[in-house]
C-alpha positions as CSV (number, residue, x, y, z in Angstrom):
1,M,-0.2,0.0,0.0
2,K,1.6,3.1,-1.1
3,S,1.3,6.2,1.5
4,V,1.9,10.1,0.4
5,F,2.6,11.7,3.6
6,I,2.8,15.1,1.7
7,I,0.3,16.1,-1.2
8,I,1.0,17.6,-4.0
9,F,-1.3,19.8,-6.0
10,L,-0.8,20.6,-9.5
11,F,-2.6,22.9,-12.0
12,F,-5.0,21.1,-14.4
13,G,-2.7,22.1,-17.5
14,N,-0.1,20.6,-16.0
15,L,-1.7,17.1,-15.0
16,I,-2.0,17.1,-18.4
17,H,1.5,17.5,-19.6
18,A,2.6,15.0,-17.4
19,Q,0.6,12.4,-18.9
20,N,2.9,13.1,-22.0
21,I,6.4,12.9,-20.3
22,Y,5.7,8.8,-19.2
23,F,5.2,7.6,-23.2
24,D,8.3,6.7,-26.1
25,S,9.0,10.2,-27.6
26,I,12.5,9.1,-29.3
27,S,12.6,5.4,-30.8
28,K,16.2,5.0,-31.7
29,V,19.3,5.7,-29.0
30,K,22.5,5.7,-30.2
31,K,25.2,4.8,-27.3
32,R,29.2,5.7,-27.9
33,T,31.9,4.9,-25.1
34,Y,34.6,7.7,-24.4
35,K,38.1,7.4,-22.1
36,Y,37.6,10.8,-20.2
37,K,40.8,10.3,-18.4
38,K,43.7,7.9,-17.7
39,I,45.1,8.5,-14.0
40,N,47.9,5.6,-12.9
41,G,47.8,4.0,-15.9
42,E,44.0,3.3,-15.4
43,K,41.5,4.5,-17.9
44,L,38.6,6.0,-17.3
45,K,35.5,5.5,-19.6
46,L,31.9,6.7,-19.7
47,D,29.0,5.5,-22.1
48,F,27.0,8.3,-23.3
49,Y,23.6,7.7,-24.3
50,T,22.0,9.5,-26.9
51,P,18.5,9.5,-29.7
52,K,20.3,8.7,-32.5
53,K,19.5,12.1,-34.4
54,I,20.2,14.6,-32.0
55,R,18.0,17.9,-32.9
56,K,19.0,20.0,-29.7
57,N,20.2,20.2,-26.5
58,Y,19.6,17.5,-23.9
59,P,19.4,17.7,-20.2
60,L,21.8,15.2,-19.0
61,I,21.6,12.4,-16.3
62,L,25.2,10.9,-14.9
63,Y,25.1,8.3,-13.6
64,V,27.5,6.4,-10.6
65,H,27.2,2.6,-10.2
66,G,27.4,1.2,-6.5
67,G,29.7,-1.5,-5.3
68,G,31.3,-0.2,-2.4
69,F,33.9,1.5,-4.4
70,S,35.4,-2.0,-4.9
71,G,33.5,-3.6,-7.7
72,G,29.9,-3.1,-9.9
73,K,30.3,-1.7,-13.7
74,K,28.9,1.3,-15.6
75,D,27.3,-1.0,-18.3
76,E,25.5,-3.7,-16.0
77,N,22.6,-5.0,-18.2
78,Y,19.7,-3.0,-15.7
79,I,21.9,0.4,-16.0
80,K,22.0,0.3,-19.9
81,D,18.0,-0.6,-19.6
82,F,17.7,2.7,-17.3
83,A,19.9,4.3,-19.5
84,N,18.2,3.8,-22.6
85,Y,14.5,4.6,-20.9
86,L,15.5,7.8,-19.9
87,T,17.0,8.7,-23.2
88,K,13.9,7.9,-25.1
89,R,12.2,10.2,-23.2
90,G,14.1,13.4,-23.6
91,Y,17.2,12.6,-21.8
92,A,20.8,12.5,-22.3
93,V,23.0,9.7,-20.2
94,A,26.3,9.4,-19.0
95,S,27.2,6.6,-17.1
96,I,30.8,6.6,-16.0
97,S,33.5,4.7,-14.6
98,Y,35.4,6.0,-11.9
99,R,38.9,4.7,-9.9
100,L,37.2,1.4,-7.2
101,S,40.2,2.8,-4.8
102,M,38.2,-0.4,-1.9
103,K,38.9,-2.8,-4.1
104,K,40.7,-5.4,-2.4
105,K,39.9,-4.1,0.5
106,G,36.2,-3.9,1.0
107,F,33.9,-1.5,2.9
108,G,33.0,-3.3,6.3
109,C,33.9,-2.5,9.9
110,I,37.2,-3.6,9.3
111,T,38.0,-0.6,7.0
112,K,39.3,2.2,8.8
113,A,36.7,5.3,8.4
114,N,39.1,8.1,6.6
115,D,40.1,5.1,3.9
116,K,36.3,5.1,3.7
117,I,35.9,8.9,3.5
118,K,38.8,9.2,0.6
119,A,36.9,6.8,-1.0
120,F,34.2,9.4,-1.3
121,K,36.6,12.2,-2.2
122,T,38.5,9.7,-4.8
123,A,35.0,8.8,-6.7
124,S,34.3,12.8,-6.4
125,E,37.0,13.5,-8.1
126,D,36.4,10.7,-11.1
127,I,33.0,13.2,-11.6
128,S,34.4,16.1,-11.5
129,F,37.3,14.8,-14.5
130,A,34.1,13.3,-16.4
131,L,32.1,16.4,-16.3
132,Q,35.0,18.7,-17.3
133,Y,35.1,16.2,-20.3
134,I,31.9,16.4,-21.0
135,L,30.9,19.9,-20.6
136,K,34.7,21.1,-23.0
137,K,33.5,18.8,-26.1
138,K,30.0,20.7,-25.6
139,R,29.9,20.0,-29.6
140,R,30.5,15.9,-29.8
141,F,28.0,15.7,-26.5
142,K,25.5,18.7,-27.0
143,I,24.0,18.6,-23.8
144,D,22.0,21.5,-21.4
145,R,24.6,22.9,-20.0
146,E,21.7,24.2,-17.2
147,K,20.0,21.1,-17.1
148,I,22.8,18.6,-15.4
149,I,21.6,15.9,-13.0
150,L,23.6,13.7,-11.0
151,A,22.5,10.4,-10.3
152,G,24.1,7.6,-8.4
153,S,23.2,3.8,-6.5
154,S,24.6,2.8,-3.5
155,A,28.1,3.6,-3.3
156,G,27.2,6.1,-6.3
157,A,24.5,7.7,-4.6
158,E,27.4,8.9,-1.8
159,A,29.9,9.8,-4.1
160,V,27.1,12.2,-6.0
161,L,25.9,13.3,-2.7
162,H,29.0,14.1,-1.3
163,F,30.1,15.7,-4.7
164,V,27.4,18.3,-4.3
165,Y,26.7,18.5,-0.6
166,V,30.2,18.1,1.1
167,N,33.3,18.3,-1.5
168,D,35.1,22.4,-1.2
169,G,33.8,23.3,-3.8
170,N,37.6,22.5,-5.9
171,W,35.7,19.6,-8.2
172,I,32.7,21.4,-9.6
173,P,33.5,23.7,-12.8
174,K,33.0,27.2,-12.5
175,N,30.0,28.8,-12.4
176,L,28.0,25.3,-12.7
177,K,24.9,24.6,-10.9
178,F,23.3,21.6,-10.8
179,A,19.3,21.2,-11.7
180,G,18.6,18.6,-9.6
181,I,20.2,14.7,-7.6
182,I,18.9,11.3,-7.3
183,S,20.5,9.2,-4.6
184,M,19.6,5.4,-4.5
185,A,20.3,4.3,-0.6
186,G,22.9,6.7,-0.5
187,A,24.0,8.8,2.6
188,L,26.6,11.7,3.7
189,I,29.1,12.0,6.5
190,S,27.4,15.7,7.2
191,L,24.9,18.0,6.9
192,D,26.8,21.2,7.7
193,K,27.3,21.9,4.2
194,I,23.6,21.6,2.8
195,N,22.4,25.4,3.1
196,L,20.4,28.1,1.1
197,K,23.2,28.5,-1.4
198,T,24.1,24.4,-2.3
199,V,20.6,23.3,-1.9
200,I,19.0,21.8,-5.2
201,P,16.3,19.2,-5.8
202,T,16.8,15.8,-4.7
203,Q,15.1,12.4,-4.7
204,L,15.8,9.9,-2.5
205,F,15.2,6.1,-2.4
206,H,15.8,4.2,0.6
207,G,15.0,1.3,2.0
208,T,13.8,1.6,5.9
209,S,15.7,-2.0,7.4
210,D,18.5,-1.2,5.3
211,K,21.6,-2.5,6.9
212,L,24.7,-1.4,4.9
213,V,23.4,2.6,4.5
214,P,21.1,3.8,7.2
215,F,18.0,5.0,6.4
216,D,18.0,7.8,9.0
217,V,21.6,8.4,11.0
218,A,23.7,5.7,12.1
219,P,26.9,4.1,11.6
220,H,27.8,2.7,8.2
221,H,27.4,-0.7,8.2
222,Y,26.2,-0.3,11.7
223,C,29.8,-0.6,12.6
224,S,29.5,-0.5,16.7
225,K,32.1,2.6,18.3
226,N,35.9,0.0,18.8
227,D,35.4,-1.0,14.9
228,V,38.1,1.0,12.9
229,G,35.0,1.8,10.4
230,Y,33.2,3.3,12.8
231,L,31.6,6.0,10.7
232,P,28.5,7.8,11.3
233,L,26.4,8.6,8.2
234,F,23.0,11.0,7.5
235,G,20.8,8.8,5.3
236,S,17.9,9.8,3.1
237,K,15.0,10.9,5.9
238,A,17.9,12.6,8.0
239,I,18.8,14.8,4.3
240,A,15.4,14.8,3.6
241,N,14.7,16.4,6.9
242,K,17.5,18.9,6.2
243,L,15.8,19.8,3.3
244,K,12.5,20.3,4.4
245,S,13.3,22.3,7.7
246,L,15.2,25.1,4.6
247,K,11.8,24.8,3.0
248,K,13.2,23.5,-0.1
249,S,12.4,20.8,-2.7
250,Y,12.5,17.1,-2.0
251,Y,11.5,14.0,-2.8
252,L,11.6,11.2,-0.7
253,Y,10.6,7.5,-1.4
254,A,10.8,4.8,1.0
255,V,10.0,1.5,1.4
256,K,9.1,0.3,4.9
257,N,11.7,-3.0,5.8
258,G,13.2,-2.6,2.6
259,D,16.4,-4.0,2.6
260,H,20.1,-2.6,0.4
261,S,18.5,-4.2,-2.8
262,W,16.6,-0.7,-2.9
263,N,20.1,0.9,-4.7
264,S,18.8,-0.5,-7.7
265,I,15.2,-1.3,-7.8
266,P,14.1,2.5,-8.6
267,M,16.1,2.3,-11.1
268,Y,13.3,-0.1,-12.9
269,Q,10.3,0.1,-10.0
270,C,10.5,3.2,-9.9
271,Q,10.7,5.0,-13.5
272,K,7.8,7.2,-13.2
273,E,8.2,8.6,-10.0
274,I,11.9,9.6,-11.0
275,L,10.3,11.0,-14.6
276,D,7.5,13.1,-12.1
277,F,10.7,14.0,-10.4
278,L,12.3,15.1,-13.4
279,Y,10.2,16.5,-14.9
280,F,8.4,19.0,-12.3
281,D,10.5,19.1,-9.5
282,V,13.9,19.8,-12.1
283,L,12.8,20.9,-15.3
284,Q,10.1,23.0,-14.1
285,Q,11.4,23.7,-11.0
286,Q,8.4,23.6,-9.1
287,Y,8.7,23.8,-5.2
288,R,7.3,20.8,-4.1
289,Q,8.2,18.5,-0.3
290,T,7.2,14.9,-1.1
291,E,7.2,12.0,1.0
292,I,6.3,8.6,0.2
293,I,6.0,5.5,2.0
294,I,6.1,2.2,0.7
295,D,3.9,-0.6,3.5
């Protein structure tokens, strides 16, 4: 059963227009792979999805995969399906690889908290490299610089959240304001830098019983204070509460008793909710505070 705690009122005209965004508008998608950076001999690549016949500058969704900063791939089948789905509805999509700095180290309670934070920073740096590459090659990629949305799952969600809300700004290209962010089972190490200047429309998916990344405020992996991997995190509920206090737009989709699998489920089960957020909160810049709880 679905319960919407904050009711959103839309003008009748918007409701009619909204119906159109759920149907295919583009029949063919073109995918190409590019090397955007080489670091210490490692080639970082991105898969770029665009309509086959480009007629305009499209909004860009830059997606970062999960995998505990030790695994995962940019081109898993469900990621390719998700990218094709969004591209057919008028978005360009870039799915990136990044340095898996915790490979063979893991990301649990025996991994030092400082190493976990370094992993967030390393991935954030690679997101910056990918963005700079895309923006520099504007004739090739033809994206709308004013409509860039960051999205990620699990570790990828943590990476994009930290990129926007924690880093000191050195990695973000100058004069660039992101249009939105989509986090699927992500969290932050701090809420201190979420303020009226930095806040952007934010969509948050999370299972309330996630044992790896907390839904509200709790240690990463629920490690004890005696563990070297003890790292308090602020999950989707805590982030939503912060945005609510600032009276800014947010879209929280929580699943009661849901586990960490909700880092990927939204990509094929909540596509209409994602399109709804992208159209109204991001592109139309409507002020909405949405909370949906699935029993």
